[in-house]
C-alpha positions as CSV (number, residue, x, y, z in Angstrom):
1,M,-54.1,-2.6,-109.8
2,S,-51.8,-2.1,-106.8
3,L,-49.7,0.9,-106.2
4,K,-46.5,-1.2,-106.7
5,S,-47.6,-2.4,-110.2
6,R,-48.7,1.1,-111.1
7,L,-45.3,2.4,-110.1
8,R,-43.6,-0.3,-112.2
9,A,-45.7,0.6,-115.2
10,T,-44.9,4.3,-114.8
11,V,-41.2,3.7,-114.4
12,A,-41.1,1.4,-117.4
13,A,-43.0,3.9,-119.5
14,T,-40.8,6.8,-118.5
15,T,-37.4,5.1,-118.7
16,G,-38.1,3.1,-121.9
17,G,-37.6,-0.2,-120.1
18,G,-40.7,-1.8,-121.5
19,D,-41.0,-4.5,-124.1
20,F,-42.6,-2.1,-126.6
21,A,-39.7,0.4,-126.3
22,K,-37.2,-2.4,-127.1
23,R,-39.1,-3.5,-130.1
24,R,-39.5,0.0,-131.3
25,R,-35.7,0.7,-130.9
26,A,-34.9,-2.6,-132.7
27,Q,-37.3,-1.6,-135.5
28,Q,-35.8,1.8,-135.8
29,A,-32.3,0.4,-135.8
30,A,-33.3,-2.1,-138.5
31,E,-34.8,0.7,-140.6
32,A,-31.7,2.8,-140.2
33,T,-29.5,-0.1,-141.3
34,A,-31.7,-0.8,-144.3
35,K,-31.6,2.9,-145.3
36,R,-27.8,3.0,-145.0
37,R,-27.4,-0.1,-147.1
38,Q,-29.8,1.3,-149.7
39,Q,-27.8,4.6,-149.8
40,A,-24.5,2.7,-150.1
41,A,-25.9,0.6,-152.9
42,A,-27.1,3.7,-154.7
43,R,-23.7,5.3,-154.2
44,R,-21.9,2.2,-155.6
45,E,-24.3,2.2,-158.6
46,R,-23.5,5.9,-159.4
47,E,-19.8,5.2,-159.1
48,R,-20.1,2.2,-161.5
49,D,-22.1,4.3,-163.9
50,K,-19.4,7.0,-163.9
51,I,-16.7,4.5,-164.5
52,A,-18.7,2.9,-167.3
53,D,-19.2,6.3,-168.9
54,V,-15.4,7.1,-168.7
55,R,-14.6,3.7,-170.2
56,Q,-17.1,4.2,-173.0
57,R,-15.6,7.6,-173.9
58,E,-12.1,6.1,-173.8
59,R,-13.2,3.3,-176.2
60,A,-14.8,5.8,-178.5
61,R,-11.5,7.9,-178.6
62,A,-9.5,4.7,-179.2
63,D,-11.8,3.7,-182.0
64,T,-11.5,7.1,-183.6
65,R,-7.7,6.9,-183.4
66,V,-7.7,3.4,-184.9
67,A,-10.0,4.5,-187.7
68,A,-7.8,7.4,-188.5
69,A,-4.7,5.3,-188.4
70,R,-6.3,2.9,-190.9
71,K,-7.0,5.7,-193.3
72,H,-3.4,7.0,-193.5
73,K,-0.7,5.3,-195.4
74,P,2.5,4.4,-193.6
75,A,5.3,7.0,-193.7
76,R,7.4,4.6,-195.8
77,P,6.5,1.2,-197.4
78,A,7.4,-1.9,-195.4
79,R,10.7,-3.5,-196.5
80,P,10.4,-7.1,-197.7
81,A,11.6,-9.8,-195.3
82,H,15.2,-10.8,-195.6
83,D,15.2,-14.3,-197.0
84,Y,18.3,-16.2,-196.1
85,R,18.0,-18.5,-199.1
86,R,18.1,-15.6,-201.6
87,C,20.8,-13.6,-199.8
88,R,23.7,-13.0,-202.1
89,D,25.7,-10.6,-199.9
90,R,28.9,-12.3,-198.9
91,D,29.4,-9.8,-196.0
92,C,25.9,-10.4,-194.5
93,E,26.4,-11.4,-190.9
94,R,22.9,-12.5,-190.1
95,T,23.0,-15.9,-188.4
96,A,20.5,-17.5,-190.7
97,C,22.3,-16.3,-193.9
98,T,25.7,-17.4,-192.5
99,A,24.5,-20.8,-191.5
100,Y,22.7,-21.3,-194.9
101,R,25.9,-20.3,-196.8
102,D,28.1,-22.6,-194.7
103,G,25.6,-25.5,-195.1
104,I,25.5,-25.0,-198.9
105,A,29.3,-24.9,-199.0
106,Y,29.7,-28.0,-196.8
107,G,27.1,-29.8,-199.0
108,L,29.0,-28.9,-202.1
109,E,32.2,-30.1,-200.6
110,L,30.6,-33.4,-199.7
111,A,29.1,-33.8,-203.1
112,A,32.4,-33.1,-204.8
113,A,34.2,-35.6,-202.5
114,S,31.6,-38.3,-203.2
115,E,32.0,-37.8,-206.9
116,S,35.7,-38.0,-206.8
117,R,35.5,-41.3,-205.0
118,S,33.3,-42.8,-207.6
């Protein structure tokens, strides 16, 4: 081995300019990247688990509230629906009641008119 080639080998070994050093740095960089990705995945998994636990507790509380609400009777019984066909209040201003009363009145007028013509 000549002096020149020994010098090159020494310089390459001391400065890290050889092929082995490049491969070693690339390997170390790849390992560091893989480690960071694994740590990030573990962190995301822990965050997802925390969120899932909170949601599960919220659902449990909501289920408890719903069960309690089902046990209790309402403060007052529900009123029956206002049926426009059975409404007898002349002062009722609901649109359906008024239209129904007007329709009945108009129908009776037509029936009376048709009987008078016959």
